[in-house]
N, C-alpha and C positions, 0 to 999 in steps of 0.2 A: 659115457662120452661127454666131453665138455660142452656146455651150452654157450650160445653166442655172446651172452652178456658178460661172460668171463673174459672176453678178448677185447673189450673196448674201454678206453679211458677218456674222461673229460678233463681237459686242461683248462682250469679257471684262470683266465688272464686278469691280473689286477693292475691298477694304475698306481702302484706303490712307490714308483720312482725309477730313476735310471740305473740304480745299482743292480737290479735284476737282469740287466743286459750286459753286465760285466762278466767276461769269461773267468771261470775259476779253473786255472791250469788248462787253458785253451778251449774249455767247454762251458757254455752258459748254463745256468741252473735248469732252464727248460729242456736243454739238450740232455743234460744228465738224467733228468726225470724220464724222458722218453726212452733213452738207452736202458735205464734200469727196468722199465716196464717191458721193453722188448726182451730183455734177458729173462723176465718172469713169464713170458709167453703171451703178453698182450700185444696185439698187432695193429689195432686201429685207434686213432686219436681224434677227438672232437675238441675244437677250441672255442670257448665262449667267454663272456665277461666283458671287460673294457674293450670297446671296438678297436681303438688304436693299438693297444697292447696285443690284442688277438691277431691283428694283421702283422704286427712285428714278429710275434712268435711263429706265425705260419711261415713268414719269409725266412726266419732263422733256421727253421727245421727243413727247409727245402735245399739246404746245402750242408756239406760236411757229413759226418757219420750217420745223421738221421734222415738223409735224403731218400732212403728206400722205404721209410715208414709211411703208412697210409694216414694222411693228416688232412683235415678240412676244417674250415671255420663255419660255425653255425650261429645264426642269430636267434633262432627259436629252438632252444634245446629240447623243449617238450615235444616238438614235432619230429626231432631226430632220434628220440629214444622210443623204442617199441614198447607196447603194453606188456607189463610183466618183466621187462628187461631190467637187469641191474648192471650198472656201470661203475667203474672205478673213477675216483675223483682226486685230482692233485692240483696244487697251486703252482703257478709259473714263477712265483717269486720265493720259492723255498727249495733249498737243497735237501734231497733225500738220499741217504746212503743206500746203495743198491741191496744190501743185506736186509734193510728195513722193508724195502719195496717187495722183495721176494718173499719175506716172511709174512707180510700183510696179504699179498695175493694168495699165498698158500693157506694162510689161516682163515681168510674170508671165504674160501671155497666151501667150508663146512657150515657157514652161517646161513640161516634161513631168512634173517632180517638184514636191515641196513647196519653198517658198522662204521664207526669213526675212530681214527687213530688219535690218541691224546697222550700228553706227557704229564704223568702224575707227580713227578719229582718235586720235592719241596722248593728247590732252588730254580725250577723251571719258570715259575711265575715271575721271578725277578729277572732271570736271564733273558727271557723272551717278552720284554715289556710291551712291544708293539703288537704281539700276536693276540688274536681273539681267545677268550676263555670259554670254558664249558662247565656247566653244573649238571649234576645227575640227581635223579630221584633217590630218596633214602634206600640204602642197600647198594647203590652204585651200579645197578644192572642195566639201566636205560638212561638215555640223555633227556634232560629236562629243558635246558635252553642254552644258548650261546650268546656271547656279547663281548665287545672289546674292553669295556670297563665294568665287567660283571662283578657284582659284590658277592662274596661267598663262593667264588669259583673253586671247583675241585681240581681242575687240570687245565692245560693249555692245548688249544687246537693246533694240529700240525698241518691242516689243509688236506690231509690224506683221508679218503673215505671210500666206502662202497655204498651206493645209493640206488634207490628205486626211482621210477618216473615221477613220484611225488616230489622229489627234490627239484626236478626240472619245472614242474608246474608251479611250485612255490617261488622259484626264481623268476619265472615269467610274470607272475602276478604282482611282483614288486615294481615300483617305478624304476626306470632305467638307472637313475643316478643314486638309487638306494640299494641296488642289488649287491649282495655279498654272500659268501659261503655261510657265514654265521647265521644270518637272517633266514636263509633258505633251510639250513639244517634245523633251526628252531621250529620253523613251520612244519618241516617233515616230522620232527619229534612229537608234535602235537597230533599228528595223524596216525603214526605207526611207531613201533619201538625201534630205537636206534641204539645198538649196543656199543660199548666202549672197547677199544683195542689198545692196550697199553704199549707205549714205546718209551725208549730212553733218550739218549743224547744223539742218536743217529740222524738228526735233521737240524736245519738252521734256516730261519727266514733271512732273506737277502734284500734289505731295504735301504741300507746305507753302506758307506765304505767300511765301517767297523764290522758290520755283518759279513761283508765279503772276506775280511781278514779272518774272522772266526770260521767261516765256511771253508776257507783254504786249509785251516788247521784240522778241521773235521774230515775233509777229504783225505788228507795225509794219514790221519789216525785210522780212517776206515780201511786202509790197506793192511793193517796188522790183524792177523788171524788168531783165533783161540788155539790153533794147533801149533803155534810157534814153540820151538824148543827154548830151553832156559837161556842158552847163549844168544839165540836170535832175539829173544824178547828184551834182555837186559843189556846186551853188549852190542849186537849187530844193528838192531833197528834204529837206535838213536843216531848212528852214523849213516846207515843206508838211506834213511828218510831225508837227511840233509843233502846227500848226493842226488837223490831222486828229485828233490825240489829244484835243484839247479839244472838238471837234465830236461825237465819238463818243458822248458822254453826252447829247447833245441830240437833238431830234426832226428835225433837218435831214436831208433826203434828198439822195442824190447828184445828182438832177436839179436841185435847188435850187442846188447849187454850180455846176453846168454853166451855168445861166442867169446866175448872178452873174458867172462868168468872162466870158461873152458881153457882159454889160453893162459890165464893166470895160474890155473891149477896145474897145467902142463909145465909152466915155469917153475912152480914149487916142486914138482916131481923131479925135474932136471937138477934143480939146486940140491935137493936131498941126495940124488944119485952121485953128484960131484963132491959130496962131503960138506956142503955149505948148509948145515942144519938150521942155523938161525935164519938165514935168508929164506930157506924153504918153508920154515914155519910161519914167517911173516907173510910170505906170498900166499900161503894156504889160508891164513886167517883173512887176508884182504879179499881173496876169492870168495870166502864165506860171506863177507859183508856185501860184496858185489852181487852175490847170488840172490839176495833179497831185492836188489834194485830193479831187475828185469820184471819181476812180478808186480812190484809197486807201480812202476811206470805203466805196465799193461793194464792193471786194474783201474788206475786213475783215468787213463785215456780210453778205457773200454776196448782195448786191443787184445785182450786175452781170448784164447780159443782152445778147443780140445787138442788141435794139432800142436799148438804152441806148448801145451802141457807135456805132450809126448816128446816133442823135440827137446825141451829143456831137461826132462828127466833122463833122456838118453845121454845127453852131454854131461850131466852130473855124474851118472854112473861110470861112464868111460873115464872122465877126468879123475874120479876118486880111485879107480883101478890103477891108473898110471901113477897117482900120488902114492898109493901104498907100495907099488913097485919101486918107486924111487926111495922110499923109506926102507924097504927091504934091502936094496943094494947098499944103502948107507950102513945099515946094521951089519951086513956081511963084511963090509970093508973095515968095520970097527972090531971085528973078531968074533961075531956071533956065530959064524959058520952055518952049518946046515939047519940049525934051529931057526935062523932068520928066514930061510926059504919056507919052512913049514908054517911059521907064524904068518908070513906074508900071504901064502895061499889061504890060510884060515881066515885072515882079515878080509881078503877079497871076496871069498865065498860068503862070509857073514854080511858084508856090505851089500851084496846082491840080495840076500834074504830080507834085509830091512825093507826094501821096496816090494819084493815079490809077494810077501805075505799080505801086505796091505792092498796090492793090486788084485790079487786073487780074491781077497775078501770083497772088494768092490765089484768084481765080476760075478761072483756067486750070490752075494746078498743084495746087489744093486743099490748100494749106498756107500758113502765114504767111511773109511775106517776112522774112528774117533780117537785121535792121539791123546786128547785130554782125559780119556778114561784110564790112562795108564798111571795116573796119580804120581806118587813119589818116584816111580821108575824113570820119570822124565829127567830127574837129576843125575842119572847115570851117564849122561853125555854120549848116548849111543845113536842119536839122530844125526842127520847130515851136519847140522851146525855144530853139534858136539864133537863129531869125528874130526872135522876140520880144525876145531879148537885144540883137540888133543894132538894134532900134527904140530901146532904151534908149541904146545907143551914139550913135545919130543925135541923140537928144534932148539928151544931155550935151555932145556935141562940136559940134553944129550941122551936121555933114557929112551931111545927109539925102540929098543927091543921090548922094554916093559910096555910101552904104548901099543906096539903090535900085538903083544900077548893079550892085553886087555881088550883090544878090538876083536881079535880072533875068538876069544872065549865069550866075551860079553854080548856080541851081536848074535851068536848062536843061542845063548841062553835067552836073550830077548825074543828071538823068533819063536823059541819053544814056548815061552810064556804067552805070547800072542796067540799061538795055535790053541793052547789050553783055554784061553779067554774066549776065543771064537767058538770052540767046542761047547763051552758052557752056555754061550749065547744061543747057539743053534739048538741045544737041548731044551732051553727054556722058551723057545719060540713057539 
């Protein structure tokens, strides 16, 4: 059973400037941090540090999507943390990608000591010029000291940590105008081991307008998943991210975009059925681009949910079934005859298998099916992005029967390969 200290986070408010109050796509950095920790299972937040910024952060969290979180300002952090309790620590002037927060929360569960998230990258020291540095003892297993202009630093502090009450005591012992995360972490490291937790570029301090611009780019980049197909990664995402960036300032909701994607797909199906292959292919490819926008908007705004995933998946499958039906009618009208019907049925069945195998894997093994483990097979264009791109190929070339045959055979072979992979995984478990 999870212990209480796993569910609390201390938000360290800094007086680094007005930039930290600037919304990044409608959400301020502190709001994004709280929402990320909420997604990771942390439910209670204590705000300490600069009194003025702490009061502002508290007021900001009482409205909008964070208003249901349990938040309070504490002047004496040592009195608010129980003996033996460990709490998470985050800075209010830093943007943290939620994947980083989830990974840190999950990784810290197995640690017996305090842990501090640091960026070891060689270019991080130059890129994050204003951030405090960290130096480690020989071997790099425990923290030695922190400082803003630390000579011989090994990494950059991100402001994210898991600390014991020793951190709070060290903070209280400092004079109010000299209190900082770095000084308190240095004092903590002198009393007990503080282990490093390596992170990469999924964070950004927000202290001036240039930092805000970089943080915006990182928020957008954070919507791209490792499971993206080839077409999504190299063709669709560069376009969908531009659309997403413009929609974020509007009142459009992710489900609106999901419905629009479905309508575009139905339009592509109708165009194919009426014999307008080029129009049908272009509509299908645009629907593929738009299919990424709803997820991007939802993740950036923290509006994604399990129901939204089910709703979106159902619309995708129904839309693709109609699209294949339209392509089948076009192939029939072009003289393919009964073979077009057989290939159309095969393509629809294989399209359903693509999701079914992964969903059953998630149900039985209680974890997401890792598309990235398929290696070079991802170049076969049998994922949703690839299938919609092949509809474009069919519309441009007129080889709709060939495309239907490829989908009918390829999707079934892909499902068989996945089943064999899952069987090997289950046997080795």
